[in-house]
N, C-alpha and C positions, 0 to 999 in steps of 0.2 A: 164703808157704806156700800151695800150691794145694789147694783142697778136692777130695777124691776121693769120689765117690758122695755120701752124706749127711754124711760126717764128714771132718775134717782128717786126712790121713795123716801120722803121725809128727810131731804137733804139739809134742811134748815131746822135748827133746834133753838127755840126761844128760851133763854135761861132765866130771864127776869126783866122787870121794868122798874123804872124810877117811880116812886109813889106820887110825886108831885108834878110829873110831866109824862109825855108819851115816849120818852127815851127808853130804848130797849138794849138788852145785852143778849147776844146770841152766838151760835156757832154754825158755820156753813161748811158742809162736807163736799169736797170735790174729788175728782180722780187723782189729783196730784197733791192732796193734802187738805187739812182743815184750816178754816179762816175764822178768827175771832172778830166779831162785829160789835160796835161800829168799826169800819175799816176804811183806810184811805189807800188808793191804788196809784202808784206812780205810773206815768204814761210813757210807753216806749213806742212812739208813733210808727217808726219805720223798722221796728224789730230790735230797738235798743233804747234804753233810757239814756238820753244824750249825755255823753261824757263820762258815764259811770259803768263799771263792770257789774255783772250779776252778783259777784261776791260782795262788792261794796254796797249794793242795794240791799242784799240780805242782812248785812251788818247794821243797817239802819233800823231794822225791825220790820221791814216791809214783808207782807205775807203773800201778796198777789200783785201782778203788774198787768197793764193793759197794752194791747197792740191794736193797730188800726187796719181793718179789713181792706179799706179802699187802697191804702198805700201798699199793702202786701200784694194785693191783686195786680196793681200797676207795675210794681217792681219789688221783688224779683219775679213775681208771678206765682200763682197758686201751685203749679206743678213743681217749680223749683223749691218752694217751701216744703212741699211734701217729700221731695227727694232728699232734702237735708235733715229729715227727721221731724217734720212738722214744726210748729212754732217753738216748741220746747228745745228742739235740736238747734234751730236757727239762732235762737236768742241765748242759748246756754243757760237756761233757767229751768230748774227742776221742780219749781213750785207751781201753784195755780196761775193761769193766765185767763184774762177776759178779753174778748174782741168785740168792738162795736160793729154794727152792721155795714158801715160805710155810707149809710144814708146821709148823715150830716155833711160829710165831705162832698158827696155827689151833688147835694143841693147848694152848698156854700162855696166850694173851692173851684168847681168846674164850670166851664162855659157850656151851659145846657143847650141841647138842640131840641129835645122833645121830652115833655113829662106827660105821661098818660096814666090811666087807671091800672094798666098792666105793669108798667115799669118806667125806666128812664134810659134815654140814650144821651150820652154826653161825650165831650172831647177830653181826652187825657190832658192833664196839666203839664205832663212831661213832653209829649211829642205830638199832641193834637189828634192822635188816632181815635176813631169812633169806638166807643164801648157801650154795650147794652147790659143793664143789670135790672133784675126784677127780684121779687121776694124768693122765688125758687132758686135762682142763681146765687143770691146772697147767702141763702141757707146752705146750699151745697158747697160753696166756697169755704164757709166757716166750719162745716163738718170736716172738710179736707185740711184746713189749717190746724185743727186739733186743739183749739183752746178749751179750757175746762168749762167756761161759761161764755155763751155768745148771745147776741142781741137780734131780735127781729128787725127786718128791714122796715123802715118807717119814713115818714116825711116830716122833717123838722121845719116848721114855718118860721119866717123871720118875725121880728118885732120892730114896729107894729106891723100888723097884717090885716088886710081887708077881710071882713067876715066871711064872704063867700069862699075865698081862698083858704081860710082857716078851716072851714067846714069840709072843704074838699080834701085837705091834708089829713084831717081826722078820719074821714071816710076811707081814704087810701090806707092809712095806718092800720085800721081795723081789718080791712080786706086782706092786706098783705100779711098781717099777723096770723090769720087763718091758714094762709098758704105756707108760711114758715113752719107752723105747727105740724101741718100735714107732711111737709117735706123732710123735716128733721129725721136723720137716720143713724145717729151715732149715740148709743145709749150710755157712753161715758161722758157726755157733755150735757150741761144744764142750759136750757133755753129760757130767756127772759123776754117778756113783752114790754113794750114802751108806751106809756100813756102820754098822748099829745093833747093839744087844745089851747096853747097859749095861756093867757090869764083868764080865759072864759070858763067860768065854773060849770056851766051847762055842758059845754063840749068836753071838759075834763071828766065830768061825771059819766057822760055817755061812753067815752072812750074806755074809761076804767071798767064800767059795767060789762062791756062787750069782751074786753080782754080777760077779766076774771072768769067769765063763762068758759074760756078756753083752758083754764087751769094750767098756767105756765109755772115753771119752777121758781120764778121770781118776777118782780115787776119793777120797771124803771120809770122815773118821772123825767121825761125828756122835754126839750123845747124851752128850757130856762137858761139863765146866764147868757142871754142873747140881746141884752139891752133894756130889759124890763125894770131893772133897778132892784135894790135889796128888799124894799117893802113888798113889792109885787111878787118877788120870788118867795119871800117868807110866807105870805098869805096863800099863794098857789100851792106851795109845798105842803103847808098844814092841811089845806082842804083836800088835796089829792091823796096824801098819805092815809087819811082816815078812810078812804074808799077801798084801800088795798087789803088783802087777806092778812090777818095777824100772823099766820103760820108760814108766811113766805117772806124772803128777804126783799127789802125796798132799797132802790138804788137811785140817787139823785145824780144825773149825768152831767159831767163837765163843770161842776161847781167846786171851787177850791179856796176861796177866801176863808180864813179861820172863823170869822164871825158868821159867815153863811153856813159853814159846816156845823157849828155849835147850835145855831138856830134850827137847822134841819134835823139834827139828832134829837133835839127837844120835841120836834114834831113826829118822831118815830121813824126816821130814815136810818138805814144800816150801812150803806155803801156809798163811797165817793171816789171821784177821780178828777184830776186836773193837771194841766201842764205848768201851773204857776210855780211850783218849787224849782223846777229846772229852768224854765224860761226866765224867771226873775234871777235865778242863780247866775245865768250867763250874762246878766246885766248888772252884776255887783249889788243886787238887792237881797238882803238877808232877812228872813223871818226870825224874830226872837220873842220871848215871853214879855219883853218890855216894849214891843212894837218894832216896826221895820227899821233896818239899818242900811244906809246907802254908803257902800264902802269906797266909792270913788271920791267921796268928799275929802277935802284937804285936811279936815279935822283929824283924820286917821293917819296922816303921813308918818308920824313917829309913834303911833299908838301900839303899845306892847301887849294890850289885853286881847283875849280871844274874841271871836265873833260874839259868843255868849258865855258868860261865866257859868260853870257847872254843867255845860253841855259835854257829853262824852264822845262826840263824833271825832273822827280823825282830824278834821280841819281845826276844831277848837283845841284839841289836845296838842297840836304840833305847830300851829301857825298863828301869828299875830295879825291883828287888823292891818297894821302898817305893811306887813309883808304881802298880804293878800291884795291890798290896794296897789302896791308896786307891780304885782303880776298882771293886774288888769291894765295898768297904765302903759306897760311895755308890750302888751299883747300876748303874754304867755298863757297857754291853755290851762295851766294849773289853777289860775284864779277862778274861772268859771267852774272847773271841776270841784274845787274846795267849797265854794258857796252853794253849788247844787247839792253836794253831799250833806252839808249842814242843813239846808232847807228840807230835804227829804227826812233827815233825822228829826227835825223840829216837828214835821207833820206826823210822823210815827209816834213821837212823844206825846203830841196833843191827843191822838187817838187812844193811846194807852192810858192817859190821864182821864179821858172821857169814860173809858170802860171801867176804870177803877171807881170813879165818882158814881156811876150808875150802880155798880156792885155795892157800894157803901150807902146808897140811897141819899147821896148829898149832891147829886148832879144838878138839880134845878136851881138851888141857891148858888152853886158855883157858876152855872151858866149865866144867871142874872148878872153876877159881878163881872164875868168875862165879857159879856155883850155890852155892858155899860162902859167898859174901859177900852173897847176896841172899835 
């Protein structure tokens, strides 16, 4: 795909839709390869997907991974990442990478000193040093990091949130999105806007309308999975997705429970990311087609079966539940590695099945059954 001006022209191709829902099948072209959508992105917060090598990640079927701008900026620093060959060199990953703007971490993880309409001054969670970031800086940092897709700087409001604070967050998100668009200077990167507004439909509609005017390469639905619950998430996602251009990819940020993904795909969402596969993997919690499996349970002490029958991942082909339980109980790192590897494989298998069901035009009936049993 040839970049035109500062942005890729027609980076997203809509290949088809399910006749009985809003589910979409597509392809997204980036500078480091093509992505089949709907897609799930494993999260490499600090430059690595915890416990797994890039080769292992690729073998799960993962097409794109996510890195965190906030953490890269704090450590090792933007200049160091650039010197090491940008994020692709640092992470040892030759496929597409997406970076978030750092906004969520700035507002949720740091001890804030000042939030203004221009930007945020905060204390580093590592050493307490004062750092200032605004939309221009966030964009320049992400241009330097070299991710294939990066996000506008935004304000993610908590849930619940007072109405005046939610309005202010939406106003800043819109204002900062304009600055990000004007600052963006790397025509090998795609820039996505982020729609905020909590569960307030009027604010979501206003934010989406203003961002669509700016003609971003894609659009994210942010500010969910922050305590609003499945039903509010579902309704807000359905409402917001309908406001976004059909010819641009739609990304639901930070959402990773299988039922939430399936419901969002049915609403027309194309992209997902979450730490759940690896975070749960490190805690002996495995995702399977038959529901969750807690491998520390004594029921598995002598269990010779794999985590999931029929799964082709390295963990399931080579280790029993009893062996994995033992690794966790004695503190061996192999346990978390194996379950994380299985979980990412499960999520990639789920997305492959979703894509096939959309292609076969059987997705909606399949989704109804999936949601009723999960």
